[in-house]
C-alpha positions as CSV (number, residue, x, y, z in Angstrom):
1,M,38.4,-63.3,-17.2
2,T,34.8,-62.8,-17.3
3,V,33.5,-59.4,-17.0
4,D,30.3,-59.2,-14.9
5,H,29.0,-55.6,-16.0
6,V,29.8,-53.1,-18.7
7,D,29.2,-49.8,-17.1
8,R,27.1,-47.5,-19.4
9,G,28.2,-50.0,-22.3
10,V,31.8,-48.9,-22.4
11,R,33.4,-49.2,-19.0
12,P,33.8,-52.9,-17.7
13,V,32.9,-53.1,-14.0
14,R,32.7,-56.4,-12.1
15,G,29.9,-57.0,-9.8
16,P,29.9,-58.1,-6.1
17,V,32.5,-60.3,-4.7
18,R,31.6,-64.0,-4.6
19,C,32.4,-66.4,-2.0
20,A,35.0,-68.4,-3.9
21,E,37.0,-65.0,-4.4
22,R,37.0,-64.3,-0.7
23,A,40.2,-64.6,1.7
24,L,39.5,-66.5,4.9
25,A,41.4,-64.0,7.5
26,P,39.4,-61.1,6.8
27,D,36.0,-62.9,7.2
28,L,37.2,-64.9,10.1
29,G,38.4,-61.6,11.8
30,R,35.2,-59.6,11.1
31,G,33.0,-62.5,12.5
32,A,35.0,-62.9,15.6
33,M,35.4,-59.3,16.4
34,L,31.6,-58.5,16.0
35,L,31.6,-60.1,19.5
36,I,34.1,-57.4,20.8
37,I,31.8,-54.7,19.2
38,A,28.8,-56.2,20.8
39,L,30.4,-56.4,24.4
40,A,31.4,-52.7,23.9
41,N,28.1,-51.4,22.8
42,A,25.9,-53.4,25.2
43,A,28.0,-52.0,28.2
44,G,27.5,-48.6,26.8
45,V,23.8,-48.8,26.4
46,V,23.6,-50.4,29.8
47,F,25.4,-47.6,31.6
48,A,24.2,-44.9,29.1
49,G,27.9,-43.7,28.7
50,E,31.0,-43.9,26.8
51,P,32.9,-46.1,27.7
52,G,30.4,-48.1,29.4
53,A,31.5,-49.4,32.7
54,E,30.2,-50.2,36.3
55,P,31.1,-47.1,38.2
56,S,31.2,-48.9,41.7
57,P,32.4,-52.3,40.8
58,H,32.4,-55.3,43.2
59,G,33.0,-59.0,42.9
60,V,32.8,-60.1,39.3
61,D,32.2,-56.6,38.0
62,R,35.9,-55.8,38.8
63,G,37.2,-58.6,36.5
64,V,34.8,-57.5,33.9
65,N,35.8,-53.9,34.0
66,L,39.4,-55.0,33.8
67,A,39.0,-57.2,30.7
68,M,36.7,-54.7,29.1
69,F,39.3,-51.7,29.3
70,T,42.5,-54.0,28.1
71,L,40.6,-56.0,25.3
72,V,37.3,-54.4,24.4
73,H,36.7,-50.7,24.8
74,A,38.5,-48.7,22.0
75,R,40.0,-51.9,20.8
76,G,37.3,-53.5,18.6
77,Y,36.6,-50.7,16.0
78,P,40.4,-50.4,15.0
79,V,40.1,-53.9,13.6
80,F,37.2,-52.9,11.4
81,A,39.0,-49.6,10.3
82,V,42.1,-51.9,9.3
83,M,39.8,-54.2,7.4
84,F,37.9,-51.4,5.7
85,G,41.1,-50.1,4.4
86,Y,42.0,-53.5,3.3
87,G,38.8,-54.0,1.4
88,L,39.2,-50.7,-0.3
89,V,42.3,-51.9,-2.2
90,Q,40.8,-55.6,-2.7
91,L,37.8,-53.9,-4.5
92,A,39.8,-51.6,-6.5
93,R,42.1,-54.5,-7.5
94,R,39.3,-56.7,-8.6
95,Q,37.7,-53.8,-10.8
96,A,41.2,-53.1,-12.5
97,A,41.6,-56.9,-13.0
98,A,38.4,-56.9,-14.9
99,G,39.8,-54.2,-17.2
100,A,37.9,-51.4,-15.6
101,P,39.6,-48.1,-16.2
102,R,40.7,-45.8,-13.4
103,T,37.8,-43.7,-13.6
104,A,35.4,-46.6,-13.4
105,V,37.0,-48.0,-10.5
106,R,37.0,-44.7,-8.6
107,S,33.2,-44.5,-9.6
108,V,32.3,-47.7,-7.9
109,L,34.2,-46.8,-4.8
110,L,32.8,-43.5,-4.5
111,R,29.3,-44.6,-5.0
112,R,29.8,-47.4,-2.4
113,N,31.2,-45.1,0.1
114,A,28.6,-42.4,-0.4
115,W,25.8,-45.0,0.3
116,L,27.7,-46.0,3.4
117,V,27.3,-42.3,4.7
118,V,23.5,-42.6,3.9
119,F,23.6,-46.1,5.9
120,G,25.3,-44.4,8.7
121,F,22.8,-41.5,8.9
122,V,19.9,-43.9,8.9
123,H,21.4,-46.2,11.3
124,A,22.0,-43.4,13.8
125,A,18.7,-41.7,13.3
126,L,16.8,-45.0,13.8
127,L,18.9,-47.2,16.1
128,Y,22.1,-46.2,17.5
129,Y,24.0,-42.9,17.9
130,G,27.6,-44.6,18.0
131,D,27.6,-45.4,14.3
132,F,30.8,-46.0,12.4
133,L,29.3,-46.5,8.9
134,G,29.1,-42.7,8.1
135,A,32.7,-42.1,9.1
136,Y,33.8,-45.2,7.1
137,G,32.0,-43.8,4.0
138,L,33.7,-40.3,4.5
139,V,37.1,-41.8,5.0
140,G,36.5,-44.1,2.0
141,I,35.8,-41.2,-0.1
142,V,38.8,-39.4,1.0
143,M,41.1,-42.3,0.6
144,T,39.6,-43.1,-2.8
145,L,40.4,-39.7,-4.1
146,V,43.7,-38.9,-2.3
147,L,45.5,-42.4,-1.5
148,L,44.1,-45.1,-3.7
149,D,46.4,-44.5,-6.7
150,R,49.7,-43.4,-4.9
151,S,52.9,-45.2,-5.1
152,D,54.5,-47.6,-2.7
153,R,56.6,-44.8,-1.4
154,V,53.8,-42.7,-0.3
155,H,52.2,-45.5,1.3
156,R,55.3,-46.6,3.1
157,L,54.7,-43.3,5.1
158,V,52.0,-44.8,7.1
159,T,54.4,-47.2,8.7
160,W,56.5,-44.3,10.0
161,L,53.5,-42.6,11.4
162,W,52.5,-45.7,13.3
163,A,56.1,-46.0,14.5
164,L,55.5,-42.3,15.8
165,C,52.4,-43.3,17.6
166,A,54.1,-46.0,19.2
167,V,56.6,-43.8,20.6
168,E,53.9,-41.5,21.8
169,V,52.3,-44.5,23.7
170,L,55.7,-45.5,25.2
171,V,56.2,-41.9,26.4
172,L,52.7,-41.7,27.8
173,G,53.1,-44.9,29.6
174,T,56.5,-43.8,31.0
175,V,54.8,-40.8,32.4
176,V,52.0,-42.7,33.9
177,V,54.4,-45.2,35.5
178,R,56.6,-42.5,37.0
179,A,53.4,-40.8,38.5
180,L,52.6,-43.9,40.3
181,L,56.1,-44.9,41.4
182,S,56.6,-41.3,42.7
183,G,53.7,-41.7,44.9
184,S,52.1,-38.3,43.7
185,A,49.1,-39.9,42.0
186,P,47.6,-42.4,44.5
187,G,45.6,-41.2,47.5
188,S,42.1,-40.1,46.0
189,D,39.4,-42.3,44.2
190,A,38.9,-40.4,40.9
191,A,36.4,-41.9,38.5
192,V,37.3,-43.3,35.0
193,P,36.5,-40.4,32.6
194,S,33.4,-41.1,30.6
195,R,30.8,-39.3,28.7
196,H,27.1,-39.5,29.3
197,V,25.0,-40.2,26.3
198,D,21.5,-38.5,26.4
199,S,20.0,-40.8,23.6
200,L,20.9,-44.1,25.4
201,A,18.7,-42.8,28.4
202,A,15.9,-41.2,26.6
203,P,12.4,-41.9,28.0
204,D,10.8,-42.7,24.6
205,Y,11.8,-43.3,21.1
206,L,11.0,-40.0,19.7
207,H,13.2,-38.1,22.2
208,G,15.9,-40.9,21.6
209,M,15.8,-40.2,17.9
210,L,16.2,-36.5,18.2
211,D,19.1,-36.8,20.8
212,R,20.8,-39.3,18.2
213,L,20.4,-36.8,15.4
214,G,22.3,-34.4,17.3
215,E,24.9,-36.7,18.6
216,W,25.7,-38.5,15.3
217,P,27.5,-35.6,13.6
218,T,29.8,-35.0,16.5
219,H,30.6,-38.7,17.0
220,T,31.5,-39.1,13.4
221,M,33.7,-36.1,13.5
222,T,35.6,-37.4,16.6
223,V,36.2,-40.8,15.1
224,L,37.6,-39.5,11.5
225,P,41.2,-39.6,12.7
226,F,40.8,-43.5,12.3
227,I,42.0,-42.7,8.8
228,L,45.5,-43.5,10.0
229,I,44.2,-47.1,11.0
230,T,42.6,-47.5,7.7
231,W,45.6,-46.3,5.7
232,L,47.5,-49.1,7.3
233,G,44.9,-51.5,6.1
234,M,45.4,-50.2,2.5
235,W,49.3,-50.7,2.9
236,A,48.7,-54.3,4.1
237,A,46.3,-55.0,1.2
238,R,48.9,-53.7,-1.3
239,K,51.3,-56.3,0.2
240,Q,48.6,-59.0,0.2
241,V,49.4,-59.8,3.7
242,L,46.1,-61.7,4.4
243,E,45.7,-63.3,0.9
244,D,49.2,-65.0,1.4
245,P,49.5,-65.1,5.3
246,A,52.3,-68.0,4.7
247,R,54.7,-65.4,3.0
248,H,54.1,-62.9,5.8
249,Q,54.4,-65.1,8.7
250,R,57.1,-63.1,10.5
251,L,55.4,-60.0,10.0
252,L,52.1,-61.1,11.3
253,R,53.7,-62.7,14.4
254,R,55.5,-59.5,15.2
255,T,52.5,-57.4,14.6
256,A,50.3,-59.7,16.8
257,V,52.8,-59.4,19.7
258,A,53.6,-55.6,19.4
259,G,50.1,-54.6,18.6
260,L,48.3,-56.4,21.3
261,G,51.0,-56.0,23.7
262,L,50.9,-52.2,23.3
263,A,47.0,-52.0,23.4
264,V,46.9,-54.4,26.7
265,A,49.7,-52.5,28.4
266,G,48.2,-49.2,27.5
267,G,44.9,-49.9,28.8
268,L,45.9,-51.7,31.9
269,P,46.5,-48.6,34.1
270,L,43.0,-47.3,33.5
271,A,41.6,-50.8,33.7
272,L,42.8,-51.2,37.2
273,V,41.2,-47.8,38.1
274,A,38.0,-49.0,36.4
275,A,38.2,-52.5,38.5
276,G,38.6,-50.5,41.6
277,W,42.0,-52.0,42.4
278,L,43.9,-48.7,41.8
279,H,43.2,-45.3,43.3
280,V,44.6,-42.1,41.7
281,D,43.9,-38.4,41.4
282,A,41.7,-36.8,38.8
283,S,44.9,-35.6,36.6
284,T,46.4,-39.0,36.6
285,A,43.2,-40.7,35.7
286,S,42.9,-38.2,32.8
287,L,46.4,-39.2,31.7
288,M,45.7,-42.9,32.0
289,S,42.5,-42.2,29.7
290,T,44.7,-40.6,27.0
291,L,47.1,-43.6,27.1
292,Y,44.2,-46.0,27.0
293,G,42.7,-44.3,23.9
294,A,46.0,-43.8,22.1
295,S,47.2,-47.6,22.7
296,G,43.7,-48.8,21.6
297,M,44.4,-48.4,17.9
298,F,47.3,-50.9,18.1
299,A,44.7,-53.6,18.8
300,G,43.5,-53.2,15.3
301,P,46.7,-54.7,13.5
302,G,47.2,-56.9,16.4
303,Y,44.0,-58.7,16.3
304,V,44.0,-58.8,12.5
305,A,47.5,-60.3,12.6
306,V,46.1,-63.1,15.1
307,F,43.4,-63.8,12.7
308,G,45.8,-64.0,9.9
309,L,47.8,-66.5,11.7
310,I,44.7,-68.6,12.6
311,A,43.7,-68.5,8.8
312,L,47.1,-69.9,8.0
313,R,46.8,-72.7,10.4
314,V,43.3,-73.5,9.5
315,S,44.0,-73.5,5.7
316,R,46.5,-76.4,6.3
317,A,43.3,-78.6,7.2
318,T,39.6,-78.6,6.6
319,P,37.9,-75.7,8.2
320,G,35.8,-76.8,11.2
321,P,32.3,-75.7,12.1
322,L,33.4,-72.8,14.2
323,V,35.7,-71.3,11.7
324,K,33.1,-71.8,9.0
325,S,30.6,-70.1,11.2
326,L,32.6,-67.1,12.2
327,A,33.5,-66.7,8.4
328,A,29.9,-66.8,7.5
329,L,29.0,-63.8,9.8
330,G,32.3,-62.1,8.6
331,Q,30.9,-62.2,5.1
332,R,27.7,-60.5,6.4
333,S,29.3,-58.3,9.0
334,L,27.3,-55.3,8.1
335,S,24.1,-57.2,8.7
336,G,25.4,-58.5,11.9
337,Y,26.3,-54.9,13.2
338,L,23.1,-53.5,12.3
339,F,21.1,-56.5,13.9
340,Q,23.1,-55.7,17.2
341,S,21.7,-52.1,17.2
342,V,18.3,-53.4,16.6
343,A,18.7,-55.9,19.6
344,W,20.0,-53.1,22.0
345,L,17.0,-50.9,21.0
346,V,14.5,-53.9,21.7
347,L,16.3,-55.4,24.8
348,L,17.9,-52.6,26.6
349,A,16.1,-49.1,25.9
350,P,13.9,-47.9,28.6
351,Y,11.1,-47.7,26.0
352,G,11.8,-51.3,24.7
353,L,12.1,-54.2,27.2
354,G,14.2,-52.3,29.4
355,L,16.4,-55.1,30.7
356,A,19.2,-52.6,31.4
357,D,17.0,-51.1,34.1
358,T,15.6,-54.4,35.3
359,F,18.8,-56.3,35.8
360,G,21.6,-53.8,35.1
361,G,25.3,-54.5,35.8
362,S,28.3,-55.5,33.9
363,V,27.3,-59.3,33.9
364,T,24.0,-58.5,32.3
365,A,25.7,-56.6,29.5
366,V,28.1,-59.5,28.8
367,V,25.5,-62.2,28.8
368,L,23.3,-60.1,26.5
369,A,26.1,-59.3,24.2
370,V,27.1,-62.9,23.9
371,A,23.6,-64.0,23.3
372,V,22.9,-61.5,20.6
373,W,26.3,-62.3,18.9
374,L,25.4,-66.0,18.9
375,V,22.0,-65.3,17.5
376,S,23.8,-63.4,14.6
377,V,26.3,-66.2,14.1
378,A,23.4,-68.6,13.8
379,G,21.6,-66.4,11.3
380,A,24.6,-65.9,9.2
381,V,25.0,-69.8,9.1
382,W,21.4,-70.2,8.1
383,L,21.9,-67.7,5.1
384,D,25.4,-69.3,4.3
385,R,23.6,-72.7,3.8
386,D,21.1,-71.3,1.4
387,G,23.8,-69.3,-0.4
388,R,22.4,-65.9,0.5
389,T,24.2,-62.8,1.6
390,G,23.0,-60.7,4.4
391,P,20.1,-58.2,3.8
392,A,22.3,-55.1,4.3
393,E,25.0,-56.4,2.2
394,W,22.3,-57.2,-0.5
395,L,21.0,-53.7,-0.4
396,L,24.5,-52.1,-0.3
397,R,25.6,-54.1,-3.4
398,R,22.4,-53.3,-5.2
399,L,22.9,-49.7,-4.8
400,T,26.5,-49.9,-5.7
401,Y,26.4,-52.1,-8.7
402,G,22.9,-52.1,-9.8
403,R,20.9,-55.1,-10.9
404,R,23.0,-58.2,-11.4
405,D,24.1,-61.4,-9.5
406,N,23.6,-60.3,-6.0
407,R,23.2,-63.3,-3.8
């Protein structure tokens, strides 16, 4: 096997992953799920809150709120958390296959994740408070040091932890259903629990930046528990589930049904409240919010399994333009993610074009999210035709691997 680089002259280290080495399912999933991220973040910016939702929905806004709370809010980022853990193992395996010793493999992963923390800080300071890159970097460092070289027996623990989480969701769901059937919950008109975000309503860029600098550390700390989701991705990568979906069809089907089933069912009660079709008291709304959050993590493996099955089906024929376009964006998902943050700042911020104030509403958020995502798809296809990577990927690879083939 050809070694791309010798770190400090003695430790063989491979350079960035090339297109021919990539599996279709992860790229396809990342590209498609960036639409879910766009929908969630655009709504958050429009309504200056988390989760973003029309507080007094009427007409089509009711349907939008229903779909957002069952399929989008708290259901997009778990996909990327799974794929992040999956990618850690892939990167480590690739380095090890090139003959890199354990210390060199760790060095590459730690350097890459440390730079992700820096990317996250800059992203939050300049563009968007709800950054996940910093949290990914911190989680990646911990997982590299603590979990990367553990045995299969240790990694099997994560499946039991997920089983316990599933039991928790089922118990919460049972409590919510019993409250509704007993008649003790209905009767009032409690709002969906949400958090106002100052930076999204800041009057100018400077105030927004100062707000984001204060919000980013708290936001990062609150999302660090997704290490459990990332760990599941590591377990799946050790099994090479997405590299060989044909051998894991049964697992993928069961995961798709169970994961998305729990995510949708767990989000449905709060979604009905958000749509204005169900009226409950404040304590029940809070319990529903807990159920919605706890069940959202199951959308991660659920969506990933769906794209694994799609990739299996597509691999049996020549991939069409749609699949190729989504995969092109998936290969440049970091650039696509950052492009979205630039778009929200320019299009929606009060000191930008201010379209959120001009038009507002759920429909505006959806239309803009789809439009921005389509532009990112078109940009990725254009780069792919020229054999070029995304600008953010280029910079991260350059910082991680140094000067070498980084197209």
